[in-house]
C-alpha positions in Angstrom: -61.6 110.3 101.1 -59.8 112.7 102.6 -63.2 113.5 104.2 -63.1 110.1 106.0 -60.0 110.2 106.8 -60.3 113.9 108.5 -63.6 113.1 110.6 -62.1 109.6 111.2 -59.3 111.9 113.4 -61.8 113.4 114.9 -63.7 109.9 116.0 -60.5 108.8 117.2 -59.8 111.8 119.3 -62.7 111.4 121.1 -62.0 107.5 121.6 -59.0 108.7 122.8 -60.6 111.0 125.6 -63.6 108.8 126.0 -61.8 104.9 126.2 -64.5 103.7 128.1 -66.2 102.7 125.0 -63.7 99.8 124.6 -64.3 98.9 127.4 -68.4 98.6 127.2 -67.9 97.0 124.0 -65.6 94.2 125.2 -67.2 93.8 128.8 -69.6 91.5 127.7 -67.6 89.2 125.2 -64.8 89.1 127.7 -67.4 88.1 130.6 -68.5 85.4 128.2 -65.1 83.7 127.8 -64.6 83.7 131.4 -68.0 82.3 132.3 -68.1 79.9 129.8 -64.9 79.2 128.6 -63.2 78.5 131.8 -65.5 78.4 134.9 -68.5 76.3 132.5 -65.7 74.1 130.4 -65.6 71.6 132.3 -69.5 70.6 132.8 -70.0 71.6 128.9 -68.9 68.8 126.5 -69.0 69.2 122.7 -68.1 66.7 120.5 -64.6 66.9 118.5 -63.3 69.5 120.8 -62.7 71.2 123.9 -65.8 74.0 124.9 -63.1 76.6 125.1 -62.1 76.6 121.5 -66.0 75.9 120.3 -67.0 78.9 122.5 -64.6 81.3 121.2 -66.1 82.1 117.4 -69.1 82.7 119.1 -67.7 85.1 121.6 -66.0 87.1 118.6 -69.0 87.4 116.8 -70.8 89.0 120.0 -68.3 91.5 119.9 -70.0 92.5 116.5 -73.2 92.5 118.0 -72.1 94.8 120.8 -70.8 97.3 118.3 -74.6 97.5 117.2 -75.4 99.5 120.3 -72.5 101.3 120.7 -72.7 102.7 117.2 -76.6 103.8 117.5 -75.8 105.6 120.7 -73.1 107.5 119.5 -75.0 108.5 116.0 -78.2 109.9 118.1 -75.7 111.8 120.8 -74.8 113.5 117.5 -77.8 114.3 116.2 -79.4 115.8 119.5 -76.2 117.6 120.5 -76.3 119.5 116.8 -72.8 118.2 115.9 -74.5 116.8 112.7 -76.0 119.9 111.4 -72.8 121.5 111.6 -71.4 118.8 109.4 -74.1 119.3 107.5 -73.1 123.0 106.8 -69.6 122.1 105.4 -69.0 121.4 102.1 -68.1 117.6 102.2 -70.3 115.0 101.3 -72.7 113.4 103.9 -71.9 109.8 102.9 -68.5 110.7 104.7 -69.7 111.1 108.1 -71.1 107.8 108.4 -68.4 106.1 106.5 -66.2 107.9 109.2 -68.6 106.6 112.3 -68.1 102.8 111.0 -64.4 102.8 110.5 -63.6 104.2 113.7 -66.0 102.3 115.3 -64.3 99.6 113.5 -60.9 100.3 115.4 -63.0 99.9 118.8 -64.2 96.6 117.6 -60.8 95.2 117.0 -59.2 96.5 120.1 -62.5 94.9 121.5 -61.3 91.6 119.2 -57.9 92.0 120.9 -59.0 91.9 125.0 -61.1 88.7 123.9 -58.5 87.0 122.4 -56.1 87.9 125.6 -58.5 86.4 127.7 -59.4 83.3 125.4 -55.6 82.5 125.4 -55.6 82.8 129.1 -58.2 79.9 129.3 -57.0 77.2 126.9 -58.1 78.3 123.3 -55.8 78.3 120.7 -56.1 78.0 116.4 -55.4 75.0 115.0 -55.8 76.0 111.3 -53.2 77.4 108.9 -52.1 80.9 108.1 -54.7 81.6 105.3 -57.6 80.1 107.0 -57.1 81.9 109.8 -56.9 85.3 108.3 -59.8 84.4 106.1 -61.5 83.6 109.7 -60.7 87.2 111.1 -61.4 88.5 107.6 -64.8 87.0 107.7 -65.4 88.5 111.6 -64.2 92.1 110.5 -66.9 92.1 107.3 -69.6 90.7 109.8 -69.2 93.7 112.5 -68.2 96.0 109.9 -72.3 95.1 108.3 -73.3 95.3 112.1 -71.6 99.1 112.3 -74.1 100.1 109.5 -76.9 98.4 110.8 -75.7 100.5 114.5 -75.7 103.7 112.1 -79.6 103.1 111.0 -80.6 101.9 114.3 -79.2 105.2 115.7 -80.3 107.6 113.0 -84.1 106.1 112.9 -84.8 105.7 116.6 -82.8 108.7 117.9 -83.9 108.5 121.7 -80.6 107.2 123.6 -83.0 105.2 126.4 -84.7 103.4 123.5 -81.5 102.4 121.7 -80.0 101.0 124.8 -83.0 98.5 125.2 -83.4 97.4 121.7 -79.8 96.7 121.0 -79.0 95.2 124.5 -82.6 92.6 123.6 -80.8 92.0 120.1 -77.7 91.2 121.2 -79.0 88.7 123.4 -82.0 87.0 121.3 -79.1 86.6 118.3 -76.5 85.4 120.5 -78.2 82.8 122.3 -80.4 81.9 119.4 -77.2 81.0 117.4 -74.7 78.4 117.5 -72.7 80.5 119.4 -72.5 79.1 122.6 -73.7 75.7 122.4 -74.5 73.2 119.3 -78.1 73.5 117.6 -79.0 69.6 117.8 -81.1 69.8 120.8 -83.3 72.4 119.7 -86.7 71.7 117.9 -87.2 71.3 114.5 -88.7 75.0 113.5 -86.5 76.9 116.1 -83.0 74.8 115.0 -84.1 76.4 111.6 -84.0 79.6 112.8 -80.9 79.3 114.5 -79.1 77.8 111.5 -80.5 81.0 109.3 -79.2 83.1 111.6 -76.2 85.4 110.2 -74.2 85.1 113.9 -74.8 81.0 113.6 -73.1 81.0 109.6 -70.2 83.6 110.8 -69.5 81.4 114.1 -69.6 77.9 112.4 -67.5 79.5 109.6 -64.9 80.6 112.0 -64.7 77.4 113.7 -64.1 75.3 110.7 -61.5 77.6 109.3 -59.7 77.6 112.7 -60.1 73.7 113.5 -61.6 74.4 116.9 -64.3 72.1 116.1 -65.6 69.7 112.9 -68.3 70.7 111.0 -71.7 70.7 111.9 -74.5 68.1 110.4 -77.2 69.6 108.7 -79.4 70.0 105.4 -79.8 73.4 105.4 -77.2 75.7 103.5 -75.7 77.7 106.3 -74.9 74.5 108.0 -73.0 72.7 105.1 -71.4 75.9 103.6 -71.2 78.3 106.3 -68.3 80.4 104.8 -69.9 81.1 101.6 -73.9 81.6 103.6 -71.8 84.0 105.7 -70.5 86.2 102.6 -73.5 86.1 100.6 -75.3 87.3 103.8 -73.4 90.1 105.0 -73.4 91.6 100.8 -76.8 91.3 101.2 -77.2 93.0 104.7 -74.6 95.5 103.3 -76.4 96.2 99.9 -79.9 96.8 102.2 -78.6 98.7 105.1 -76.1 101.4 103.6 -78.6 102.7 101.2 -81.1 102.8 103.6 -78.8 104.5 106.4 -77.6 107.2 104.1 -81.3 107.7 103.2 -81.8 108.1 106.8 -79.2 110.9 107.2 -80.1 113.1 104.3 -83.7 112.8 106.1 -82.4 113.3 109.8 -79.8 115.8 108.7 -82.8 118.2 107.2 -85.2 118.1 110.2 
């Protein structure tokens, strides 16, 4: 734990010197709030609620997706500059290096979510649920974001090329955001495509947050993620973490020996 805290402090110092990382993570979600939650709010309607309330849960989930690319680029940059080799030469746990990456970048994500919240409040978004429900939704978003950070670590260790990482993660941000219920209900999609979107983890997280915040009524559907989005989100994130974390630790050991 002391090693993780020390390395996290190093990451936070770097963040203070390069605050544009927070801007990079929050820029796209903030733009989506302004474009969809304000400019298009009068022409897009959803049943049982206001569109600016509906879209906010999806935008918060998009912050987690945006963190994948920034974390992957940071990890790959440290590999290229030799910083990872210096960490390897120190008498510390290799796992502590990766945990420090994810903890520090989670702070960045929280700051980005704060910026998104501020803009959302300006366009009319409000939380209508109780305190415990609201905190549960926030915890779910943090869990989703932390899972995405580990995915970013894995991508950075495996791909390494900064241009390739930027292209792949940008494409993933667009695909997983729009192939979900983040910005529009899924009822108009064809049957097979709707099934794919319903099982997208982003859909489960966004739907669970809407239900907990009382921003929109629960969606209708037969699949598990639609009927029980909270349960589906927790199970999906637990499985992803159980898979991605060991793979990232293994990739780090392999990368450190090259």
